[in-house]
C-alpha atoms as a printed R data frame, in Angstrom:
    type eleno elety resid chain resno      x       y       z
1   ATOM     1    CA   MET     A     1 46.500  13.508  -0.430
2   ATOM     2    CA   PRO     A     2 44.972  11.490   2.445
3   ATOM     3    CA   GLU     A     3 46.779   8.388   3.658
4   ATOM     4    CA   THR     A     4 43.575   6.325   3.758
5   ATOM     5    CA   ILE     A     5 40.372   6.163   1.766
6   ATOM     6    CA   GLU     A     6 37.005   4.495   2.186
7   ATOM     7    CA   ALA     A     7 36.505   1.755  -0.383
8   ATOM     8    CA   LYS     A     8 34.160  -1.066  -1.284
9   ATOM     9    CA   GLY     A     9 35.154  -4.370  -2.804
10  ATOM    10    CA   GLN     A    10 33.880  -7.840  -3.419
11  ATOM    11    CA   CYS     A    11 34.909 -11.374  -4.221
12  ATOM    12    CA   LEU     A    12 34.913 -12.701  -7.767
13  ATOM    13    CA   CYS     A    13 31.371 -14.105  -7.630
14  ATOM    14    CA   GLY     A    14 29.948 -11.135  -5.675
15  ATOM    15    CA   ALA     A    15 28.689 -13.257  -2.779
16  ATOM    16    CA   VAL     A    16 30.943 -11.452  -0.256
17  ATOM    17    CA   ARG     A    17 31.045  -7.653  -0.192
18  ATOM    18    CA   ILE     A    18 33.514  -5.625   1.812
19  ATOM    19    CA   GLN     A    19 33.549  -2.042   3.015
20  ATOM    20    CA   ALA     A    20 36.806  -0.721   4.433
21  ATOM    21    CA   LYS     A    21 36.560   2.666   6.162
22  ATOM    22    CA   THR     A    22 40.319   3.275   6.416
23  ATOM    23    CA   LEU     A    23 41.971   1.535   3.487
24  ATOM    24    CA   ALA     A    24 45.628   2.471   3.125
25  ATOM    25    CA   GLN     A    25 46.740   3.847  -0.205
26  ATOM    26    CA   LYS     A    26 50.135   2.169   0.114
27  ATOM    27    CA   VAL     A    27 50.262  -1.242  -1.538
28  ATOM    28    CA   GLY     A    28 52.819  -3.785  -0.453
29  ATOM    29    CA   ALA     A    29 53.920  -7.117  -1.849
30  ATOM    30    CA   CYS     A    30 54.487 -10.075   0.440
31  ATOM    31    CA   HIS     A    31 56.851 -12.722  -0.892
32  ATOM    32    CA   CYS     A    32 56.611 -15.176   2.023
33  ATOM    33    CA   THR     A    33 56.217 -18.800   1.094
34  ATOM    34    CA   THR     A    34 52.723 -18.922   2.647
35  ATOM    35    CA   CYS     A    35 51.396 -15.997   0.574
36  ATOM    36    CA   ARG     A    36 52.965 -17.400  -2.583
37  ATOM    37    CA   LYS     A    37 51.456 -20.816  -1.912
38  ATOM    38    CA   TRP     A    38 48.086 -19.215  -1.083
39  ATOM    39    CA   GLY     A    39 47.848 -17.235  -4.315
40  ATOM    40    CA   GLY     A    40 50.448 -18.620  -6.701
41  ATOM    41    CA   GLY     A    41 52.585 -15.478  -6.462
42  ATOM    42    CA   PRO     A    42 53.245 -12.534  -4.184
43  ATOM    43    CA   LEU     A    43 50.292 -11.036  -2.335
44  ATOM    44    CA   PHE     A    44 49.691  -7.398  -3.324
45  ATOM    45    CA   ALA     A    45 47.936  -6.090  -0.259
46  ATOM    46    CA   VAL     A    46 46.729  -2.997   1.560
47  ATOM    47    CA   SER     A    47 46.076  -2.445   5.232
48  ATOM    48    CA   ALA     A    48 42.396  -1.965   5.947
49  ATOM    49    CA   GLY     A    49 42.703  -1.413   9.698
50  ATOM    50    CA   THR     A    50 39.970  -2.824  11.902
51  ATOM    51    CA   ASP     A    51 36.947  -0.848  10.676
52  ATOM    52    CA   VAL     A    52 35.885  -3.389   8.054
53  ATOM    53    CA   THR     A    53 32.364  -4.574   7.310
54  ATOM    54    CA   ILE     A    54 31.962  -7.927   5.579
55  ATOM    55    CA   GLU     A    55 28.525  -8.613   4.126
56  ATOM    56    CA   ASN     A    56 27.502 -12.290   3.890
57  ATOM    57    CA   TYR     A    57 30.178 -13.404   6.335
58  ATOM    58    CA   ASP     A    58 28.502 -16.834   6.330
59  ATOM    59    CA   LYS     A    59 30.090 -17.300   2.873
60  ATOM    60    CA   VAL     A    60 33.590 -16.747   4.315
61  ATOM    61    CA   THR     A    61 35.853 -19.576   5.429
62  ATOM    62    CA   VAL     A    62 38.602 -18.627   7.880
63  ATOM    63    CA   PHE     A    63 41.613 -20.712   8.783
64  ATOM    64    CA   ALA     A    64 44.580 -20.185  11.096
65  ATOM    65    CA   SER     A    65 47.587 -19.795   8.824
66  ATOM    66    CA   SER     A    66 50.014 -19.111  11.688
67  ATOM    67    CA   ASP     A    67 50.088 -18.538  15.432
68  ATOM    68    CA   TRP     A    68 49.546 -14.804  14.881
69  ATOM    69    CA   ALA     A    69 47.169 -14.551  11.908
70  ATOM    70    CA   GLU     A    70 44.304 -16.094  10.007
71  ATOM    71    CA   ARG     A    71 43.230 -15.955   6.384
72  ATOM    72    CA   GLY     A    72 39.755 -15.752   4.950
73  ATOM    73    CA   PHE     A    73 38.352 -16.625   1.555
74  ATOM    74    CA   CYS     A    74 34.962 -16.884  -0.146
75  ATOM    75    CA   HIS     A    75 33.989 -20.534   0.057
76  ATOM    76    CA   GLN     A    76 31.790 -20.093  -3.006
77  ATOM    77    CA   CYS     A    77 34.361 -18.805  -5.540
78  ATOM    78    CA   GLY     A    78 37.649 -19.115  -3.616
79  ATOM    79    CA   THR     A    79 38.611 -15.421  -3.752
80  ATOM    80    CA   HIS     A    80 41.160 -14.483  -1.096
81  ATOM    81    CA   LEU     A    81 39.566 -11.872   1.144
82  ATOM    82    CA   PHE     A    82 41.894 -11.118   4.016
83  ATOM    83    CA   TYR     A    83 44.862 -11.818   6.215
84  ATOM    84    CA   ARG     A    84 43.833 -10.809   9.756
85  ATOM    85    CA   LEU     A    85 46.181 -10.329  12.685
86  ATOM    86    CA   ARG     A    86 44.861 -12.109  15.761
87  ATOM    87    CA   GLN     A    87 46.386  -9.714  18.287
88  ATOM    88    CA   ASN     A    88 44.646  -6.531  17.148
89  ATOM    89    CA   GLY     A    89 42.143  -7.629  14.477
90  ATOM    90    CA   GLU     A    90 43.823  -5.619  11.708
91  ATOM    91    CA   TYR     A    91 42.826  -6.680   8.206
92  ATOM    92    CA   ILE     A    92 45.371  -6.870   5.398
93  ATOM    93    CA   MET     A    93 43.437  -7.284   2.150
94  ATOM    94    CA   PRO     A    94 44.324  -8.040  -1.467
95  ATOM    95    CA   ALA     A    95 44.450  -4.753  -3.378
96  ATOM    96    CA   GLY     A    96 42.582  -6.343  -6.288
97  ATOM    97    CA   LEU     A    97 39.400  -6.743  -4.227
98  ATOM    98    CA   PHE     A    98 38.844  -3.004  -4.545
99  ATOM    99    CA   GLY     A    99 39.129  -2.692  -8.321
100 ATOM   100    CA   ASP     A   100 41.381  -0.205 -10.052
101 ATOM   101    CA   ILE     A   101 41.979   2.532  -7.499
102 ATOM   102    CA   ASP     A   102 44.131   5.265  -9.020
103 ATOM   103    CA   ASP     A   103 45.282   6.454  -5.592
104 ATOM   104    CA   PHE     A   104 47.110   3.224  -4.761
105 ATOM   105    CA   HIS     A   105 50.907   3.452  -4.629
106 ATOM   106    CA   PHE     A   106 53.175   0.373  -4.563
107 ATOM   107    CA   ASP     A   107 55.787   1.360  -1.974
108 ATOM   108    CA   HIS     A   108 56.989  -1.638   0.048
109 ATOM   109    CA   GLN     A   109 57.865  -5.327  -0.141
110 ATOM   110    CA   VAL     A   110 58.216  -7.777   2.734
111 ATOM   111    CA   PHE     A   111 59.898 -11.151   3.035
112 ATOM   112    CA   VAL     A   112 62.224 -10.210   0.190
113 ATOM   113    CA   ASP     A   113 64.567 -12.890   1.532
114 ATOM   114    CA   GLN     A   114 61.950 -15.485   0.483
115 ATOM   115    CA   ARG     A   115 61.317 -14.010  -2.976
116 ATOM   116    CA   PRO     A   116 62.202 -16.605  -5.607
117 ATOM   117    CA   ALA     A   117 64.819 -15.801  -8.229
118 ATOM   118    CA   TYR     A   118 62.375 -15.984 -11.146
119 ATOM   119    CA   TYR     A   119 60.872 -12.494 -10.675
120 ATOM   120    CA   GLN     A   120 61.932  -9.006  -9.594
121 ATOM   121    CA   PHE     A   121 59.879  -5.783  -9.629
122 ATOM   122    CA   ALA     A   122 61.326  -2.606 -11.095
123 ATOM   123    CA   ASN     A   123 59.499  -0.246  -8.687
124 ATOM   124    CA   GLN     A   124 61.606   1.569  -6.102
125 ATOM   125    CA   THR     A   125 60.219   0.273  -2.792
126 ATOM   126    CA   LYS     A   126 61.192  -0.128   0.835
127 ATOM   127    CA   ASP     A   127 62.280  -3.767   1.062
128 ATOM   128    CA   MET     A   128 62.314  -5.776   4.288
129 ATOM   129    CA   THR     A   129 63.331  -9.313   5.129
130 ATOM   130    CA   GLY     A   130 61.087 -11.442   7.310
131 ATOM   131    CA   ALA     A   131 63.365 -10.843  10.311
132 ATOM   132    CA   GLU     A   132 63.226  -7.067   9.781
133 ATOM   133    CA   LEU     A   133 59.438  -7.153   9.565
134 ATOM   134    CA   PHE     A   134 59.048  -9.244  12.733
135 ATOM   135    CA   ALA     A   135 61.498  -6.946  14.569
136 ATOM   136    CA   MET     A   136 59.194  -3.996  13.837
137 ATOM   137    CA   TYR     A   137 56.327  -5.707  15.695
138 ATOM   138    CA   ALA     A   138 58.228  -7.486  18.456
139 ATOM   139    CA   PRO     A   139 57.447  -6.279  21.966
140 ATOM   140    CA   GLU     A   140 60.159  -4.084  23.420
141 ATOM   141    CA   ASP     A   141 62.182  -5.441  26.336
142 ATOM   142    CA   GLY     A   142 61.884  -3.683  29.633
């Protein structure tokens, strides 16, 4: 089974269409307070790499949600479209944008230290705290 697939998706109203050439099949949940505030719950997302085409980008509003990333949404219907890392341009996109893809596999959760007590998933996943996640991407000394 390939690790990535090519997939097309769109916002709720159809004004913004997305084509991701290298969409990961691994779905992760982010429990950080920003993602939960952004969508009302954890963000179920997939990495789409940098080879992403967004049709009708003039319908997308982008805002800086941190020093290292920005978030985009359709300003017509409000659908969340992406979390994009500023350093390398990698897109992290809500899995739901791409419909019901049978090849998706929920395998990791991040910011589990910020997950509220009122929910817990039964899936066996790799779980990381915010500090563990940031340590993975921190530049090495030397």
